[in-house]
N, C-alpha and C positions, 0 to 999 in steps of 0.2 A: 504492500500499499503505498509506503512511503518511498520507497524509489518510480512510484507509478507517476507518485505526484509531481517530485523533481522533473520527470520529463517531459510536463506541457510546455505548450510554446512559451516565448518569453513573454507575449500581452495578456496569455492565462497565468502565469506565472506572478505577474507584477502587480495584477488582479489578486492572484492567493495573498500575496505578503499583504499587500496593504488591509486585506478581509482581517485575516489573521490579528496584525496589532493592529485593528479600529474590536478584534473581541479581545484579546490582551485588557484596552483599554477597558470596553466596559468593563473585563471582570474586574478588575483592579479599582475600580473604583464604585461596584457591587460592595468588594469583600471593606474598603474603606469606612462606605455608607455602616454597614453591619457593623463595623469595629465602633464607629461615633455610637451609634446605638445602643452595644450595648457597655458602653463604658460606665453606664453610673450604676448599671447591676455587676455582683459575684454570681457569673454562674456552679450552677453546679458541678461536681465532676465527670459526670457522665455526658453532663450538654458542652464542655469545654473541649472533650475530646474531641466531639462528635463536630463543632465548632472547627478544627485544626483538620479532622479527615477529610469535611466537604471543601472550606479553604485549599486545601491540599490538592484535592481530586481538578477543581477549576482552574488552579494554575497548572497544576500538569498538564494539564490538555491542551494548551495555548503554547506550549512548545515550540519556538521556530526550529523546524528538525531538522533545518540544511546546516543549524551551526555545530551539529552533532553528528560523527561516522555512526553506524550503526551498531559498533559494538559501543558504543558510548551510550546509546541511546538505550540499548540494553541496559546496562548498570543503571542508568537512573532509572529507569521501572523498576530494576531489582530493590534500589531504595525505597523507593514512594511504596512497591508493596510492602514491603519489609516492616516500614510505622506505620500503613494503615493498619497489619495484623497485630504487630505490637501494641499500637493504641487501640484497637476492638478488645485487647485482651485486659489490657487496663481500665477499660468503658465494665466489665464485668465485676459487680464489689461481692457477687455472692461465692461463698466456698474458700475463700482466703483464710488459713491459720497459720499463726502466730511460730515462727522460729527462734526470734531470739532478740532482748529489748534491752538497751543500757538505760540508766539512769536521768542523761538528757535527757530522753525521749528518741534517740534512732529504734527503730526497730525495723525485722528482717519479716515478714510476710510469704507462705508458698502454698499452693497448690498445683493436682494435676491437669493440664488442658489436652483432649482430647485431639488427636493428630502434632503434637509439640510435647509433650511430656510438662515434669514438673517446670516451675518457673518461679524464680523467684522475686518480691517486692520490696527494694530500700525505701524506708519513705523518713524522708528527714528535714529538719527546719537550720538553714543555715546565717547566720549572721553578718551577710554582703547580699548587696544588691545584683539581682538575677544577671544585667547586664557583665560582671565580674567576674560572674560563674561561666558565662557565655564566651566571655575573650578567655579562658584559664583552658577549658574543653575542648572549645574548636579551635580558634585563633591560638594557641598556643602549647595543641593537640602534642607535638612529639616532645616536649616538654617533659611528659608524664614518667619518666624513665626518672627525671633527675628528683620525682617528690613521692611516689609510689613505688615501694619496694618490692613489692608483686610485678611488676614491669620492667624488665629488662631495657627493653628498646620498642618506642614505635616509630615507623616512618611514615610520608603519604607517599602511595607508590605513581600516585595518578591524581592532577586534581581535573575535574568534568563541572565546566561552570562555577559559577558560587556560591554551590549547596555540596557538592557531589564530591568525596573523594574513596579509592581505592589507599587500603593500609596493612601493614603490616606489622602485625603486634607478637614479639616474643616476649613471654612467659617464664615466671620463677617456676620455678616447684614448691609446693605445696604438703601438707600435714609431712612434715620430715621428709623421711626419702620415697613417701607413699606413693605420690605421685610428682612425674618429673616432668621436667619442662616442657609446654607448650608451643604452640604458634598459630596462630591465628591469620589467615586473609581475607580480608572485608570490606565489603561497599559500607561506606556511613555516607548519610544525610543530614542537613544541620536545617528547619525553618520556623524561623520565626512568625508568628502570626500574631499582633497586635502584642500583649502583657502573658503570651506564652512562649517558649522556644522547647519544640521537641528536636535532639539528637537521635537517631535510628539509626543501626548496621545489620549486618546479616552477613555469614558467608560466604564468599562466592571463586572465583577464578580464575586466576590474572597468570596468564603463563611466563611472565619473567622475576616471579620468586615461586621456582618450584622447592617441596619440600627437604627439609637441611636432616642430614645423617646425623642419628642419634636425640632427636626433636620431634614429637608426634604432632600431627595438623589436627588441632581439634577444630572444631565448628561451635562458631558462633548461631545460633537460631536467631527469628527475628527478636531485637530489642531496643529497648529504647531508654533516654534519660529525661525528662520532664521537667520542665523547669518555670515555675511563678511566682511572683510575687507575693508573701505572705499578706493573707485577708488583714489589712487594716493597715502596715507598714511596708515601703517603700523600700525599708533599707532589709530586708528579710526576706529570704526566699524558702518556698517550695520544694523539695526537691525528692522526684522518685524515679527510682531505677528500676528496669523490671531487665530478667536478667535470666536468659534461657542459651546452654550451652550442654553441648556434645564433646566432653573431654577426649573419648576414643580410649582406647586401649582396657585392659581388665581390673575395673574399678569397684568395690560393691558402691551400691549404692549408698549407704551411710558413710560411707566415706565422701561420694562428690556431693553430700549433702553440707557435708558438713566444711567440706572448703569452697561450695558456692558462699552460700550462706556466711560465714567466715571473714569471706573476700568482700564483699559485701559492706561489713561492719568497718574494716579495715581501709577501705575505699572511703567512707564517711570520715574517717579519722585524720585521716592522710589530707582529705581533700581540703578538710577545715582547718588544719596546722599551714597549710602550703598557702592557703588567701589571704590569712592573719598575719603572714612570713612574710611574703610578696606582695610590694604594691602593685595595684595596677597602672596598665599600660597609659598611656596616650589617648593610645588607638581604642582605646576602649570605647564601646559605643555609650 
């Protein structure tokens, strides 16, 4: 379908581009009006997830295909689908069970999702504005190994537009010697919609990053991090992280559950320390 569009005659192509730009303009106006309308109220969790999904779908449908190769479009679509899947899991409030909770309120919940498996949900409140978290988790993504000891290295292999990247992550071993080093190749996308930021990802294939000897290639299932200002405070952020991973290898489920739940708690602690010790960049939104 995409190739057929590109083969239209010059006059038809020009009208098509004008039509696409017109649709994009109309879409952005509609989204802006919707954001302004909702600015006075705080939607329920399922409502804001639906808003992000709907706006994301509208924008995705207006991509100017000529800007990307077929492979790049496939990566973009994969990231969009992972975001939709992850947000769909978060929107279902039923069936979550508490795995652990700290005195400061940080908690990890879990449940089993059909066709996905067991997923984990970290919920914390950070004493930092949302833009500061976005800067650290997206703009400074490759620096994660500097402050999170569970990550040895995180590299951006390819950037596709302003929202999508392909990454390679090398994770340290965990649970003593029970879980050896893992690595992940993932497509990640970041979307900002009004007062909500969603960072989503899933496993993908990238030819320039084959498996390494002595390291198990694990797979990240559809996952996401959601950043939203805490109700009534623009200087605090509600941070939610949906984690779903296939660690591969021969590991007991009890070990996997312990490792993933502990990893989320440790991530929250390391992120909080990083935000407190590292100043925001002047490029922060």
